[in-house]
N, CA and C atoms as an extended XYZ file, in Angstrom:
396
Properties=species:S:1:pos:R:3:atomname:S:1:resname:S:1:resid:I:1 pbc="F F F"
N       -42.228      -66.227      -31.075 N   UNK     1
C       -43.390      -65.915      -31.909 CA  UNK     1
C       -43.034      -66.164      -33.366 C   UNK     1
N       -43.981      -66.648      -34.105 N   UNK     2
C       -43.692      -66.812      -35.530 CA  UNK     2
C       -43.632      -65.451      -36.227 C   UNK     2
N       -42.749      -65.381      -37.178 N   UNK     3
C       -42.591      -64.169      -37.970 CA  UNK     3
C       -43.429      -64.337      -39.228 C   UNK     3
N       -44.241      -63.345      -39.537 N   UNK     4
C       -45.023      -63.366      -40.775 CA  UNK     4
C       -44.158      -62.734      -41.860 C   UNK     4
N       -43.804      -63.538      -42.870 N   UNK     5
C       -42.912      -63.066      -43.923 CA  UNK     5
C       -43.669      -62.987      -45.240 C   UNK     5
N       -43.502      -61.876      -45.918 N   UNK     6
C       -44.034      -61.713      -47.265 CA  UNK     6
C       -42.897      -61.188      -48.140 C   UNK     6
N       -42.826      -61.692      -49.370 N   UNK     7
C       -41.740      -61.318      -50.273 CA  UNK     7
C       -42.248      -60.425      -51.399 C   UNK     7
N       -41.358      -59.540      -51.853 N   UNK     8
C       -41.669      -58.669      -52.986 CA  UNK     8
C       -40.439      -58.543      -53.870 C   UNK     8
N       -40.691      -58.438      -55.151 N   UNK     9
C       -39.638      -58.148      -56.115 CA  UNK     9
C       -39.804      -56.680      -56.530 C   UNK     9
N       -38.902      -56.205      -57.349 N   UNK    10
C       -39.051      -54.829      -57.829 CA  UNK    10
C       -40.402      -54.637      -58.487 C   UNK    10
N       -40.809      -55.586      -59.320 N   UNK    11
C       -42.063      -55.429      -60.066 CA  UNK    11
C       -43.304      -55.557      -59.187 C   UNK    11
N       -43.233      -56.315      -58.105 N   UNK    12
C       -44.411      -56.487      -57.244 CA  UNK    12
C       -44.382      -55.609      -56.001 C   UNK    12
N       -43.319      -54.833      -55.816 N   UNK    13
C       -43.122      -54.122      -54.553 CA  UNK    13
C       -44.294      -53.207      -54.200 C   UNK    13
N       -44.728      -52.353      -55.100 N   UNK    14
C       -45.769      -51.381      -54.745 CA  UNK    14
C       -47.040      -52.066      -54.258 C   UNK    14
N       -47.448      -53.109      -54.948 N   UNK    15
C       -48.668      -53.826      -54.566 CA  UNK    15
C       -48.488      -54.524      -53.207 C   UNK    15
N       -47.386      -55.219      -53.032 N   UNK    16
C       -47.129      -55.938      -51.777 CA  UNK    16
C       -46.963      -54.942      -50.619 C   UNK    16
N       -46.272      -53.840      -50.881 N   UNK    17
C       -46.057      -52.833      -49.828 CA  UNK    17
C       -47.377      -52.207      -49.383 C   UNK    17
N       -48.291      -51.943      -50.310 N   UNK    18
C       -49.586      -51.365      -49.927 CA  UNK    18
C       -50.356      -52.311      -49.008 C   UNK    18
N       -50.313      -53.603      -49.295 N   UNK    19
C       -50.974      -54.594      -48.433 CA  UNK    19
C       -50.283      -54.641      -47.068 C   UNK    19
N       -48.953      -54.614      -47.072 N   UNK    20
C       -48.168      -54.595      -45.834 CA  UNK    20
C       -48.564      -53.379      -44.986 C   UNK    20
N       -48.644      -52.218      -45.607 N   UNK    21
C       -49.028      -50.983      -44.901 CA  UNK    21
C       -50.434      -51.103      -44.325 C   UNK    21
N       -51.357      -51.665      -45.094 N   UNK    22
C       -52.748      -51.738      -44.649 CA  UNK    22
C       -52.917      -52.688      -43.468 C   UNK    22
N       -51.999      -53.639      -43.327 N   UNK    23
C       -52.088      -54.605      -42.229 CA  UNK    23
C       -51.142      -54.276      -41.071 C   UNK    23
N       -50.388      -53.206      -41.177 N   UNK    24
C       -49.350      -52.890      -40.190 CA  UNK    24
C       -49.898      -52.738      -38.771 C   UNK    24
N       -51.086      -52.182      -38.619 N   UNK    25
C       -51.638      -51.945      -37.292 CA  UNK    25
C       -51.921      -53.249      -36.542 C   UNK    25
N       -52.042      -54.358      -37.258 N   UNK    26
C       -52.326      -55.654      -36.634 CA  UNK    26
C       -51.098      -56.262      -35.963 C   UNK    26
N       -49.922      -55.747      -36.287 N   UNK    27
C       -48.675      -56.322      -35.793 CA  UNK    27
C       -48.013      -55.395      -34.781 C   UNK    27
N       -47.303      -56.003      -33.855 N   UNK    28
C       -46.549      -55.214      -32.879 CA  UNK    28
C       -45.346      -54.557      -33.545 C   UNK    28
N       -44.686      -55.304      -34.437 N   UNK    29
C       -43.484      -54.810      -35.098 CA  UNK    29
C       -43.606      -55.073      -36.596 C   UNK    29
N       -43.310      -54.050      -37.405 N   UNK    30
C       -43.305      -54.170      -38.860 CA  UNK    30
C       -41.923      -53.790      -39.365 C   UNK    30
N       -41.313      -54.712      -40.095 N   UNK    31
C       -39.963      -54.489      -40.612 CA  UNK    31
C       -39.926      -54.732      -42.109 C   UNK    31
N       -39.057      -53.997      -42.784 N   UNK    32
C       -38.811      -54.216      -44.204 CA  UNK    32
C       -37.323      -54.491      -44.361 C   UNK    32
N       -37.011      -55.601      -44.994 N   UNK    33
C       -35.626      -55.987      -45.236 CA  UNK    33
C       -35.375      -55.941      -46.733 C   UNK    33
N       -34.525      -55.012      -47.155 N   UNK    34
C       -34.147      -54.897      -48.555 CA  UNK    34
C       -32.921      -55.767      -48.783 C   UNK    34
N       -33.042      -56.694      -49.722 N   UNK    35
C       -32.015      -57.700      -49.977 CA  UNK    35
C       -31.681      -57.793      -51.459 C   UNK    35
N       -30.485      -58.282      -51.730 N   UNK    36
C       -30.091      -58.600      -53.097 CA  UNK    36
C       -30.729      -59.922      -53.499 C   UNK    36
N       -31.046      -60.057      -54.775 N   UNK    37
C       -31.581      -61.315      -55.294 CA  UNK    37
C       -30.553      -62.430      -55.157 C   UNK    37
N       -31.047      -63.659      -55.172 N   UNK    38
C       -30.147      -64.810      -55.187 CA  UNK    38
C       -29.592      -65.006      -56.590 C   UNK    38
N       -28.343      -65.432      -56.652 N   UNK    39
C       -27.694      -65.770      -57.913 CA  UNK    39
C       -28.175      -67.166      -58.305 C   UNK    39
N       -28.808      -67.313      -59.468 N   UNK    40
C       -29.340      -68.622      -59.850 CA  UNK    40
C       -28.282      -69.727      -59.892 C   UNK    40
N       -27.036      -69.380      -60.151 N   UNK    41
C       -25.999      -70.412      -60.259 CA  UNK    41
C       -25.560      -70.953      -58.898 C   UNK    41
N       -25.782      -70.175      -57.819 N   UNK    42
C       -25.347      -70.618      -56.489 CA  UNK    42
C       -26.498      -70.750      -55.497 C   UNK    42
N       -27.648      -70.190      -55.813 N   UNK    43
C       -28.803      -70.111      -54.908 CA  UNK    43
C       -28.509      -69.264      -53.673 C   UNK    43
N       -27.419      -68.532      -53.696 N   UNK    44
C       -27.080      -67.601      -52.620 CA  UNK    44
C       -27.170      -66.182      -53.156 C   UNK    44
N       -27.343      -65.247      -52.245 N   UNK    45
C       -27.352      -63.849      -52.639 CA  UNK    45
C       -26.006      -63.476      -53.258 C   UNK    45
N       -26.041      -62.583      -54.252 N   UNK    46
C       -24.785      -62.097      -54.832 CA  UNK    46
C       -24.099      -61.108      -53.899 C   UNK    46
N       -24.782      -60.706      -52.849 N   UNK    47
C       -24.292      -59.693      -51.910 CA  UNK    47
C       -23.739      -60.366      -50.646 C   UNK    47
N       -22.426      -60.285      -50.421 N   UNK    48
C       -21.848      -60.940      -49.238 CA  UNK    48
C       -22.406      -60.400      -47.918 C   UNK    48
N       -22.726      -59.105      -47.861 N   UNK    49
C       -23.302      -58.546      -46.632 CA  UNK    49
C       -24.681      -59.136      -46.349 C   UNK    49
N       -25.447      -59.412      -47.404 N   UNK    50
C       -26.765      -60.043      -47.233 CA  UNK    50
C       -26.610      -61.462      -46.711 C   UNK    50
N       -25.648      -62.201      -47.272 N   UNK    51
C       -25.396      -63.576      -46.832 CA  UNK    51
C       -25.033      -63.587      -45.351 C   UNK    51
N       -24.265      -62.606      -44.915 N   UNK    52
C       -23.849      -62.531      -43.509 CA  UNK    52
C       -25.003      -62.095      -42.606 C   UNK    52
N       -25.814      -61.149      -43.061 N   UNK    53
C       -26.844      -60.566      -42.188 CA  UNK    53
C       -28.120      -61.392      -42.080 C   UNK    53
N       -28.543      -62.008      -43.166 N   UNK    54
C       -29.838      -62.697      -43.159 CA  UNK    54
C       -30.009      -63.700      -42.028 C   UNK    54
N       -29.095      -64.658      -41.819 N   UNK    55
C       -29.320      -65.633      -40.743 CA  UNK    55
C       -29.396      -64.985      -39.360 C   UNK    55
N       -28.616      -63.941      -39.148 N   UNK    56
C       -28.623      -63.251      -37.853 CA  UNK    56
C       -29.967      -62.548      -37.647 C   UNK    56
N       -30.443      -61.878      -38.674 N   UNK    57
C       -31.730      -61.180      -38.583 CA  UNK    57
C       -32.852      -62.169      -38.299 C   UNK    57
N       -32.902      -63.274      -39.049 N   UNK    58
C       -33.969      -64.259      -38.843 CA  UNK    58
C       -33.910      -64.867      -37.445 C   UNK    58
N       -32.717      -65.141      -36.964 N   UNK    59
C       -32.560      -65.702      -35.613 CA  UNK    59
C       -33.125      -64.729      -34.575 C   UNK    59
N       -32.795      -63.460      -34.723 N   UNK    60
C       -33.265      -62.459      -33.746 CA  UNK    60
C       -34.781      -62.280      -33.830 C   UNK    60
N       -35.323      -62.289      -35.037 N   UNK    61
C       -36.769      -62.108      -35.184 CA  UNK    61
C       -37.532      -63.304      -34.634 C   UNK    61
N       -37.030      -64.502      -34.869 N   UNK    62
C       -37.702      -65.698      -34.354 CA  UNK    62
C       -37.666      -65.753      -32.831 C   UNK    62
N       -36.673      -65.124      -32.235 N   UNK    63
C       -36.566      -65.102      -30.778 CA  UNK    63
C       -37.430      -64.011      -30.144 C   UNK    63
N       -37.968      -63.118      -30.950 N   UNK    64
C       -38.774      -62.015      -30.435 CA  UNK    64
C       -40.072      -62.536      -29.828 C   UNK    64
N       -40.519      -61.897      -28.770 N   UNK    65
C       -41.788      -62.268      -28.143 CA  UNK    65
C       -42.957      -61.498      -28.756 C   UNK    65
N       -42.666      -60.573      -29.649 N   UNK    66
C       -43.703      -59.756      -30.286 CA  UNK    66
C       -44.118      -60.351      -31.634 C   UNK    66
N       -45.332      -60.007      -32.053 N   UNK    67
C       -45.784      -60.342      -33.407 CA  UNK    67
C       -44.973      -59.493      -34.373 C   UNK    67
N       -44.245      -60.133      -35.251 N   UNK    68
C       -43.395      -59.423      -36.206 CA  UNK    68
C       -43.852      -59.737      -37.627 C   UNK    68
N       -44.041      -58.684      -38.414 N   UNK    69
C       -44.294      -58.832      -39.844 CA  UNK    69
C       -43.048      -58.354      -40.565 C   UNK    69
N       -42.566      -59.173      -41.492 N   UNK    70
C       -41.353      -58.852      -42.242 CA  UNK    70
C       -41.652      -58.866      -43.728 C   UNK    70
N       -41.426      -57.740      -44.364 N   UNK    71
C       -41.510      -57.657      -45.822 CA  UNK    71
C       -40.092      -57.734      -46.352 C   UNK    71
N       -39.811      -58.818      -47.095 N   UNK    72
C       -38.501      -58.950      -47.741 CA  UNK    72
C       -38.634      -58.398      -49.153 C   UNK    72
N       -37.900      -57.328      -49.424 N   UNK    73
C       -37.955      -56.676      -50.732 CA  UNK    73
C       -36.644      -56.939      -51.461 C   UNK    73
N       -36.745      -57.687      -52.543 N   UNK    74
C       -35.556      -58.041      -53.320 CA  UNK    74
C       -35.291      -56.965      -54.368 C   UNK    74
N       -34.061      -56.428      -54.372 N   UNK    75
C       -33.711      -55.257      -55.182 CA  UNK    75
C       -33.197      -55.601      -56.577 C   UNK    75
N       -33.058      -56.882      -56.884 N   UNK    76
C       -32.612      -57.288      -58.207 CA  UNK    76
C       -31.234      -57.922      -58.194 C   UNK    76
N       -30.807      -58.323      -59.390 N   UNK    77
C       -29.458      -58.864      -59.527 CA  UNK    77
C       -28.452      -57.702      -59.452 C   UNK    77
N       -27.184      -58.011      -59.463 N   UNK    78
C       -26.165      -56.971      -59.283 CA  UNK    78
C       -26.293      -55.820      -60.290 C   UNK    78
N       -26.401      -56.097      -61.605 N   UNK    79
C       -26.519      -54.976      -62.554 CA  UNK    79
C       -27.798      -54.145      -62.335 C   UNK    79
N       -28.891      -54.813      -61.974 N   UNK    80
C       -30.147      -54.099      -61.729 CA  UNK    80
C       -30.007      -53.186      -60.523 C   UNK    80
N       -29.392      -53.686      -59.436 N   UNK    81
C       -29.198      -52.880      -58.240 CA  UNK    81
C       -28.236      -51.728      -58.495 C   UNK    81
N       -27.188      -51.969      -59.247 N   UNK    82
C       -26.180      -50.938      -59.521 CA  UNK    82
C       -26.724      -49.783      -60.361 C   UNK    82
N       -27.797      -50.031      -61.092 N   UNK    83
C       -28.398      -48.992      -61.922 CA  UNK    83
C       -28.967      -47.887      -61.027 C   UNK    83
N       -28.511      -46.667      -61.237 N   UNK    84
C       -28.955      -45.539      -60.409 CA  UNK    84
C       -30.462      -45.306      -60.504 C   UNK    84
N       -31.088      -45.841      -61.546 N   UNK    85
C       -32.533      -45.675      -61.718 CA  UNK    85
C       -33.343      -46.847      -61.151 C   UNK    85
N       -32.695      -47.737      -60.394 N   UNK    86
C       -33.416      -48.837      -59.749 CA  UNK    86
C       -34.569      -48.223      -58.945 C   UNK    86
N       -35.804      -48.692      -59.163 N   UNK    87
C       -36.957      -48.075      -58.498 CA  UNK    87
C       -36.866      -48.073      -56.970 C   UNK    87
N       -36.208      -49.070      -56.395 N   UNK    88
C       -36.094      -49.074      -54.937 CA  UNK    88
C       -35.005      -48.112      -54.459 C   UNK    88
N       -34.039      -47.808      -55.302 N   UNK    89
C       -33.036      -46.772      -54.988 CA  UNK    89
C       -33.644      -45.379      -55.045 C   UNK    89
N       -34.511      -45.159      -56.026 N   UNK    90
C       -35.048      -43.819      -56.253 CA  UNK    90
C       -36.309      -43.534      -55.438 C   UNK    90
N       -36.842      -44.532      -54.745 N   UNK    91
C       -38.052      -44.352      -53.936 CA  UNK    91
C       -37.743      -43.433      -52.759 C   UNK    91
N       -38.383      -42.266      -52.730 N   UNK    92
C       -38.077      -41.254      -51.712 CA  UNK    92
C       -38.460      -41.695      -50.296 C   UNK    92
N       -39.315      -42.696      -50.169 N   UNK    93
C       -39.691      -43.170      -48.826 CA  UNK    93
C       -38.539      -43.894      -48.148 C   UNK    93
N       -37.669      -44.540      -48.935 N   UNK    94
C       -36.666      -45.422      -48.341 CA  UNK    94
C       -35.230      -44.935      -48.481 C   UNK    94
N       -34.929      -44.164      -49.518 N   UNK    95
C       -33.578      -43.612      -49.708 CA  UNK    95
C       -32.496      -44.681      -49.550 C   UNK    95
N       -32.658      -45.778      -50.269 N   UNK    96
C       -31.711      -46.895      -50.163 CA  UNK    96
C       -30.366      -46.537      -50.771 C   UNK    96
N       -29.325      -46.871      -50.030 N   UNK    97
C       -27.965      -46.675      -50.517 CA  UNK    97
C       -27.231      -48.006      -50.640 C   UNK    97
N       -27.666      -48.999      -49.874 N   UNK    98
C       -27.006      -50.297      -49.889 CA  UNK    98
C       -27.934      -51.392      -49.415 C   UNK    98
N       -27.486      -52.620      -49.637 N   UNK    99
C       -28.211      -53.782      -49.134 CA  UNK    99
C       -27.231      -54.648      -48.350 C   UNK    99
N       -27.684      -55.308      -47.321 N   UNK   100
C       -29.051      -55.278      -46.818 CA  UNK   100
C       -29.335      -53.975      -46.066 C   UNK   100
N       -30.579      -53.573      -46.089 N   UNK   101
C       -31.057      -52.481      -45.249 CA  UNK   101
C       -32.308      -52.993      -44.552 C   UNK   101
N       -32.329      -52.872      -43.234 N   UNK   102
C       -33.469      -53.303      -42.415 CA  UNK   102
C       -34.097      -52.055      -41.816 C   UNK   102
N       -35.398      -51.843      -42.077 N   UNK   103
C       -36.076      -50.674      -41.542 CA  UNK   103
C       -37.274      -51.085      -40.699 C   UNK   103
N       -37.512      -50.298      -39.677 N   UNK   104
C       -38.715      -50.453      -38.855 CA  UNK   104
C       -39.758      -49.489      -39.399 C   UNK   104
N       -40.932      -50.003      -39.727 N   UNK   105
C       -42.018      -49.213      -40.300 CA  UNK   105
C       -43.068      -49.004      -39.215 C   UNK   105
N       -43.278      -47.754      -38.838 N   UNK   106
C       -44.179      -47.427      -37.730 CA  UNK   106
C       -44.910      -46.137      -38.052 C   UNK   106
N       -46.222      -46.114      -37.822 N   UNK   107
C       -47.020      -44.917      -38.090 CA  UNK   107
C       -46.813      -44.417      -39.516 C   UNK   107
N       -46.779      -45.360      -40.442 N   UNK   108
C       -46.658      -45.087      -41.866 CA  UNK   108
C       -45.377      -44.330      -42.245 C   UNK   108
N       -44.309      -44.609      -41.509 N   UNK   109
C       -43.008      -43.990      -41.803 CA  UNK   109
C       -41.894      -44.866      -41.235 C   UNK   109
N       -40.676      -44.601      -41.671 N   UNK   110
C       -39.517      -45.307      -41.128 CA  UNK   110
C       -39.193      -44.719      -39.757 C   UNK   110
N       -39.130      -45.590      -38.751 N   UNK   111
C       -38.805      -45.117      -37.397 CA  UNK   111
C       -37.418      -45.561      -36.952 C   UNK   111
N       -36.740      -46.326      -37.789 N   UNK   112
C       -35.378      -46.753      -37.493 CA  UNK   112
C       -34.855      -47.561      -38.656 C   UNK   112
N       -33.523      -47.620      -38.792 N   UNK   113
C       -32.951      -48.381      -39.904 CA  UNK   113
C       -31.554      -48.839      -39.573 C   UNK   113
N       -31.199      -49.978      -40.155 N   UNK   114
C       -29.837      -50.502      -40.103 CA  UNK   114
C       -29.367      -50.637      -41.539 C   UNK   114
N       -28.240      -50.028      -41.833 N   UNK   115
C       -27.682      -50.072      -43.179 CA  UNK   115
C       -26.822      -51.314      -43.333 C   UNK   115
N       -26.332      -51.524      -44.542 N   UNK   116
C       -25.591      -52.731      -44.903 CA  UNK   116
C       -24.470      -53.110      -43.941 C   UNK   116
N       -23.678      -52.158      -43.492 N   UNK   117
C       -22.514      -52.455      -42.652 CA  UNK   117
C       -22.870      -52.806      -41.207 C   UNK   117
N       -24.135      -52.608      -40.804 N   UNK   118
C       -24.526      -52.885      -39.415 CA  UNK   118
C       -25.733      -53.816      -39.300 C   UNK   118
N       -26.259      -54.265      -40.423 N   UNK   119
C       -27.488      -55.064      -40.409 CA  UNK   119
C       -27.296      -56.451      -39.811 C   UNK   119
N       -26.064      -56.852      -39.539 N   UNK   120
C       -25.800      -58.174      -38.954 CA  UNK   120
C       -25.466      -58.089      -37.463 C   UNK   120
N       -25.446      -56.891      -36.887 N   UNK   121
C       -25.027      -56.695      -35.494 CA  UNK   121
C       -26.220      -56.968      -34.573 C   UNK   121
N       -26.095      -58.027      -33.778 N   UNK   122
C       -27.229      -58.523      -32.992 CA  UNK   122
C       -27.845      -57.472      -32.075 C   UNK   122
N       -27.050      -56.737      -31.310 N   UNK   123
C       -27.649      -55.780      -30.371 CA  UNK   123
C       -28.341      -54.625      -31.110 C   UNK   123
N       -27.878      -54.301      -32.307 N   UNK   124
C       -28.539      -53.252      -33.094 CA  UNK   124
C       -29.869      -53.770      -33.647 C   UNK   124
N       -29.912      -55.033      -34.036 N   UNK   125
C       -31.163      -55.640      -34.488 CA  UNK   125
C       -32.157      -55.644      -33.336 C   UNK   125
N       -31.700      -56.055      -32.141 N   UNK   126
C       -32.575      -56.060      -30.948 CA  UNK   126
C       -33.164      -54.671      -30.702 C   UNK   126
N       -32.321      -53.654      -30.776 N   UNK   127
C       -32.760      -52.285      -30.524 CA  UNK   127
C       -33.797      -51.857      -31.556 C   UNK   127
N       -33.569      -52.192      -32.799 N   UNK   128
C       -34.514      -51.835      -33.862 CA  UNK   128
C       -35.850      -52.550      -33.660 C   UNK   128
N       -35.800      -53.831      -33.335 N   UNK   129
C       -37.020      -54.613      -33.157 CA  UNK   129
C       -37.837      -54.115      -31.962 C   UNK   129
N       -37.159      -53.809      -30.858 N   UNK   130
C       -37.883      -53.360      -29.667 CA  UNK   130
C       -38.288      -51.887      -29.748 C   UNK   130
N       -37.659      -51.151      -30.653 N   UNK   131
C       -37.987      -49.733      -30.788 CA  UNK   131
C       -37.442      -48.882      -29.672 C   UNK   131
N       -36.442      -49.419      -28.958 N   UNK   132
C       -35.882      -48.679      -27.818 CA  UNK   132
C       -34.459      -48.281      -28.093 C   UNK   132
């Protein structure tokens, strides 16, 4: 099944997230992937865990038989993310501690999550996607 992907930055997150929430009932699976921004000098994420996890996550989502909506939320460059006042760090809905973080959004709440150290583990991604 094709994955419906929408991207958000720190500045656009609230608006994009509200649209994502309003359309969540149309999808079988709704996921939010919090990622580090790409470094303009390399076009790769500054976060090695993100570089490792992203291809695995996309592979698993593309193999899913369910309609999947994915909101990719970019948390900023390294100094922006490291700032304790980063809006995505301080958002009480998500309680972000690291990136990448992959969350399953169900019934207007987080129903499962994979933190940075496990976001690349295939069987954990499968479990999160299937909700089992």
